[in-house]
C-alpha angles and dihedrals in degrees: 000000000000130000136169094239132016121200118200112208134027101231121126092272094053093043095048094049093046093046091051093047094048090048088055091054101263116143099234134172124196118202119201124182094209129070091247137035126244106083111202090359095058116122121255110221122195138151094352094315130112112203126195105218094215140056088269093232116140132176136194097056096113120110109287090013130132097278096046088055092049095045092048086075098042130083119236129034127295120238120277113262135194124209112234115218110204093022096210143327126251112209115205123191116294089036093283101163124197116191107215109214136170088223100100099208092048094047094046089049088054091051091051092048097047097036105034089154091060103018100132097042090049092052091047090051092062092043088053090054089055089055090047091052091051097043101036092225114156109216117154120258087237090063092052092047095051104167099353114162122249097257094055090047088051089053089054096041094054091057097041090050093047096048104028109014091240139100136224092267091054102037131090116225088244090057092046090051088056096047099043090062100149090071090062107023136014126267121224143204119224117222101240091017127237090328091063091049090052091046093052092048089051092050091050091049091053092044089057091054097263123141128235120193113193124192086030109129113193116225102189146314118289113228136207121225090267092058096253115130114250098179144307138295115223123216086247090065095253120132119216118194129216120199098192116015148347119217121200118208088180123105122275089256096049094043092059099027096049113013102036095029129227092260093057098041112102113245094240091055093045090052091050092049092048086057092056126090138168138196125270123220131226114197134195116204107204140183114222132189109252096237093055092082089067089063092050096044092207139068097212129041138170110209115205125220114266132228133045097276124112115295111279117193093197089066097059124079142183123233119201127178121202121245112268092222093062126085095242104121142023118277113292094017136093129210112238129190121200113193126195135173125239144159103281098203092058087074093057099051119118114297122190092214143332090282091067090054090052089049091054089048092049092048090052092046093053092048092050093044093053092046092048093054094042094053100032102037090162088080094068110161094335095103134066133179117255097174145328134227126207133186085269088059090053091048093050094052100036106019090227110159108271087345088280117171138193134012115349126233133197131250090273090058094250122136112263124241098256098183092070090063101044090079112043129215087257116086096230104031120094134175131221132173144070095315093059102033131083127195132069111329120281094001091061089054091047091054091053089046091055091047091051092049089050091052093051095047103040 
């Protein structure tokens, strides 16, 4: 088979790019190794529950926003979304809760209430981020923070880590302005979650005449005698040709390590990639009694590390409760996802047998479970564990290296320069996805997808 463009991977980045190209008349084929699209956003279903494996916070759905511009080109209807106001709550030690809202007066009132010792400087910090977003200046967050106290820094770090895998000491002000979106624009929930967004994009792609091939693992790129890729080789032995471009929705590591191949990757690029790393995620999928949300007063919460020690990202977690109106849990129950960060490679160290893997999982579960009840005592006995997911789980379903997720950083802990990887060293190979996109979550990926579609259809 021959197409103009081949997309490898059915995550939101690959789907958005492919759907836009197809709507513009490009003959495009998307290959996905799983039996459904969605990638890291795909639902996890177990024992009558459907869990969304993220915090469920999405941006860019306001009038004139990223998704309206994208969907103005696509056939079919976008998913139904609900504005969240406040978007989420950040819980600091001693149960100090800050509701993060796009309503400026409301949010600034929260800052003054929770940080009375630094109220005005805290408010000015977020106003300064607005100016950074408008001017494009690139001061450091540290410069804007000046002598900010530890609890305000903790408030910022919890959000920067959750949305961008960085902290205030590592993050530019421009990046912080992108990540701390709720202070400038609303966040939304999607009815059906990220899975529904992926499904709608897939429907649009097919409605425009594009092709989706599920259960089609890609083995590697196929090369011409001059070393330029001409298509892909599937695990089945089939070769699919691409006349114009190949787009990888795999990670940076897997694009070069699997598609391009170590022997064809320039040494300089290989060295840079070896220097990159990303966080892993450990997830708890919980059942919760329906009335427990009333005690919490919020559906989404970021819980900060406790204690006076140096900030530790592995001690924070996100808590997300499914929408009551969706068929995600048995009657009287709610599906809850708890997300934590961890060192992904730790889950791929030598294990004597499967029992040692289960012991590691059980130890992580006990640690998370104790921390959950210590920091969110309102839950009481209203929650129970349905299942867990480790970086090994993400690897098994997505084949991402070490199951790593999100934006990569270098060995010094500094955010990597993602732009250099979006366009490969090969003339017709491009990358899309979370390891080459900045911005707030899925919207950041969607913006890069639109830019790539523009580049290929100019």
